[in-house]
N, C-alpha and C positions, 0 to 999 in steps of 0.2 A: 401714420408710420407704415402700416401694412400696405396702404395704397402706393406709397413711394417705393417700397421694396418691390412690389409687383411690377411697377413701371420699369424699374431698373432691370429686373430679370427679363421682362419681355423685350426690352430694347437690346440688351446684350445678346440674347438668344437670336433675335432677328439679324443682328449685325454679323454674327458668327455663321449662321446658316445660309444667308443670302449674299453670295459673293458679289453679285452684280450691283448691290446698293452702293451709293456714293453719298458723300457729305452734302453736296448741293441738292440732290434729289430728295434726301430725307428732310432737309430744312424746308424745301418747297411743300412737302406733304404736310408738315406741321403748320405752315402758313395757311394752307388750304383748309385744314381742319379748323383753325381759328376762325376763318371766314365763314365756314359752314355753321359753326357753333353760334357765332354772333347773329347771322341771318335767321337761323331757326328760332332763337330766343326772341328776336325783335318781331318776327312774323307772328309768333304766338302771343306776344304782348299786344300787338295791334288788334288781333282777333278778339282778345278778351276786353280791350277798351271799347271796341265797337259794340260788343254785347252789353256792356255796362251802359253805354249811351242809349241803346235801344230800350233798356229797362227804365232809364230815366225819362225818356220820351213818352213811354207808356204810362208813366206815373206810378210805377211799381216801387220806386225808391226815391228818396229826396236827393237834392243836389249835394248836400253835405255827405250823405252816404256814398253817392257816386264818386265824389272826390276821394273819400277815404279808401274805397275799393280800388280805384285807379292807382293810388299811392302804394297800396299793398301789392298789387300785381307787378307794378314797376320795380319795387324793391326786390320781389321774389326773382324776377327774371334777371335783374342786375346781379344778384347773388349767384344765380346759375351760371351766368357768363363768367363771373369772377372765378368760380370753382373750376369750371371746365377749361377755361383758358390757362389757369394756373397749372393744371396738369400738363398742358402742352408746353408751358414754359419750363417745367421740370425736365421734360423730354429734350428740349432744346439745350438746356445746360448740360445734360448727360451726353448728348451728341457732340457738343463742343469739346467736352473732356476727352471723348474717344478720338476726335480729330486731332487734338493736341498730343495725345499719346500714340498717334500713328496707327490706331486700330481700325480706321476706316479711310478709304482712299478718296482722293479728289476726283471729280468727274471729268471725263473727256467729252467735251461738248460737241465733238464731231458727229455724235449719234443724234443730235438734235437738228431739226430743220430751222429755216430762217424764221418761221412764224413763232416757234417756241422760244427762240433766242431774243427776237427783236420786238416782241409784243408784250406790253405791261398795262394792266387795267387798274384804275382807281375809281371806284364808284361807277358812274356811267361814262367816264372818259377812257379812251384807249390811246396809249402812247405807242406809236408804230414808226419804225425806221426801216424803210424799204431799200434794199441794196440790189441793184440789177446785176446779174451775172449771166454769162452765156453758158447754159447748161445743155446745149444740143449734143447729146451723146452720139448722134449719128454723123457728126462732122469729123471724119477721120483725118482731115487735112489741117486741123487746128494745130498750131505749133506750141511747143512747151513754153516759149517766152510769152505768148499770148495768154496761156493758162496762168502764169505767174502774175501777169498784169490784172487779170480778172479777179484774182484772189487777194490782191493788195487793196483791201477795203479802207476807205478813208474814215469810216465810222465803225467802231466795234462796241460791243456791250459787255458788261461785267456784272456778276452777282456780288453784292457787298455784304459783309458781315463784320461787325465790330463789337468789342466788349472791353470793359475796363471799370474804372472807379470814378465816382462823382464826388464833388464837394462844392463849397461856395467860397467866393471872395467878397470881402467887404471893401467898398470904395476902390475897387480895382487893385488892391494890395495883396501880393502873394504872401506877405508876412502874416496876413490874417488867418492863413491856414493853421498856424500854430495855436490859435485860440478858437478854432472852429467847434461849434456845438455838434457837428456830425461826425460819425465814425468814418474813418478814411477807407479802410479796406473792405468794409461791409456795405458801403454805399455804392452800389454798382449800376452800370448801364449796359443795355444790349441794343444793338442797331442792326436792322435787316433792310436791304433795299436793292435797287437796280440802278446802274449808271451807264451812261454812254460816253464814249471817248472819241473826239473828232480832231483830226489833224488840222492845223491852221492853213497848211498849204496842200495843194493837190498832190504834189510829189512827196516822197518819204522825207520825214523830218523827225525832230525830237521834242517838238512843242505841241501840246494838245489842249483842247478845251474840254473839260470833263464836267458833266452835269447829270442829274438824276433825281430820284425820289427815294425816301427811306422812312422807316418807322422806328421810333425809339421808345424804350421802356427805361425811364430814369427813376432810380430809387435813392432816397436819402434817409439814413437811419440816425436818430438822435442819440447822444450820449446822456449819461447821468439821469436816467429815469424821466426824461423830458418828453413832451409831445406838443403838437401844434394846436393852437387855439385861435379861432377866428373871432375877433372882437370888432364887429362893425366893419370898417374899411381897413382895419389893421390886423395882421396876423402876428401873434406873439408865440414865444416858446416858453412853456411853463412846466413845473414839476407835477407829475401825475400822483394822485393820492395813494396809489398802491404800487407794488413792485412790478415793473413792466419787463416781460421777457422779450417783447418785440414792440418797437415804435418806429414804423416805417411810413414815409410819405412817398407815394408813387404817382408820377405824372407821365402819361403817354402822349407822344406828339408825332406829327407828320412833318417832315422837313424836305426842303428842296435845295440840296447843296450844289454849289458851283465852284470849280477849282481850275486854276491854270496849272497844268502838270508838265514838268520837265522830265522826260524819260530818256535815260542815258543808254538804253539798249542799242547795241551796234547793229546798224542796218546791213543787209546783205546785198552785194553788188555782183551782177552776172556779167558774163563775157561780152554780151551785147551792149553793156553800159546801163542796163536797167537796174535801179536800186529798189530792193524789196523792203518795205517798212516792217520792222520788228518792234514789239512792245512787251512790257512786263518781263523782260529778260535780264534786267540789270537794276541799277539804283534808280529810284523814282522820287521826285520831290513835288508835292502839291501844296499850293497856297490859294486860299479863297475864303468863302463864307457860306452862309445858309440863311434861309428865311423859312418859317413854318408856323404851325399853330398847334395848340394843345387839344387833344381829343378827349381827355378826361383826367381827373385827379381824385385820389382817395387816400385815406390814412388807415393803417392797420395797427391795432393795439391788442396785445396778448397779455393777460394778467390773471391772477386768481382772486376770486371774491372772498367775502368774509367767511364763507363755508368751505374755502379752499378748493372750489370748483374752477376749472379752467375756462376762461372767457376769451373768445376771439371776436373782437369788435372791428367792424369796417365802417368808417365814416365817409360818406359821399358828399364832397364839398369842393369848391374850387380854391378855398383857403386864400382868396384874394390874389391868386396867381394871374399873371398877364397871359391872355389867350394867345396873342401873336408874339412870336419870339424870333430874334435874328442875332447873328453874331459872326465870329471869325473861326476858321478851322484850318488845320494844316496837317500834313503827314509826310513822313520820310521813311523809306524802306528799301528793301531789295526784293525783286520779283513781285510775288503776290502779297507779301507780308510787310506791314508798315507800322511804325509807331504813330499814334494818332492823338491830336490835341484839338479840343473844341471849347470855345468860350462864348457865352451869351453876352451881348452888349447891352441888352435891356434887362432890368431887374427881374429876378425870379418872382418876388412878391411886390405888389403895388405899394407905393409909399415907403420903399426901402432902397438901400444901395447894395442889396444882396444879389449876387450874380452867380449862375451855375457854371462850373468848369468841369470838363470831362477829360480823362487821360486813359489811354488804353492801346489795344492792338487792333489793327484793321486788316481784313483780307479782301483783296480785289481779285476775284476768281474769273478768269476768262472762260 
């Protein structure tokens, strides 16, 4: 509790005293810190495992002892990642609340160069979109019409942030939500990513092909003191023997969404007949889908033992979840804000007809 209060105070103070800070840049900082935390812990784990292997090779320890030591250090560093990343997630939630309340401004991306806007890295792969522009400042004879044409880019990029609620459907039936075992308002999701938007035609139009990459944190909280149990190839929902204050299943996944977007923004026409393409200035409708894979799954259980001591238990397991996931998604909104719906076509758990559905708000920030 003290740690949470400290984080809130630090964030509020920072937002008040640093006028130049914007929502997008702060989210990027959080994403960067998560990347550093994960890399640092994994590098440390790798070093320790190599040291254990050396001891095993020298005959200082047995193979069983080496396996036990590796499991211990792996569990330790997984716990460290969980703790440190959770702190960053709290910061992200607070930041979103400030954005919703209008306490922090959106970013004007005019201060970023093309490398910052159009480069995105995932592992060893780099996604780059190069846009050629005539930036010869010494060409005094360049006409204003030519400037407008060079700025009328066919492909643009957006920062994506979405949040909302999760639940499940049984046998594709919306009526099954009435009997769902999961809490509706407390089963939330968060999505952060980058997308690119390309016109279908060379000249200005209202139809676009939108594609990108995003990371999702999906949470499902059970009702009625229940928790997930993996029984071989089947995952069941059972009643926990003690009173649970928290029963949450979280799965993190990486998605590659693709949408066909109809942007009703009114294009601008100049006297010379040139039409300048405008986007994200009016109603937008997007229809498409996604394909991705899960990066990790874990279950959080909080309860009191027989001595009334608080126990926080984290179970690392895939709980028979499908690694690859795919589905349909759609959004409709005005300017940068949209209502967002995402539905998995393949089951959440193997050997079931349970499918994840997400509903929320999406921000496409130029």
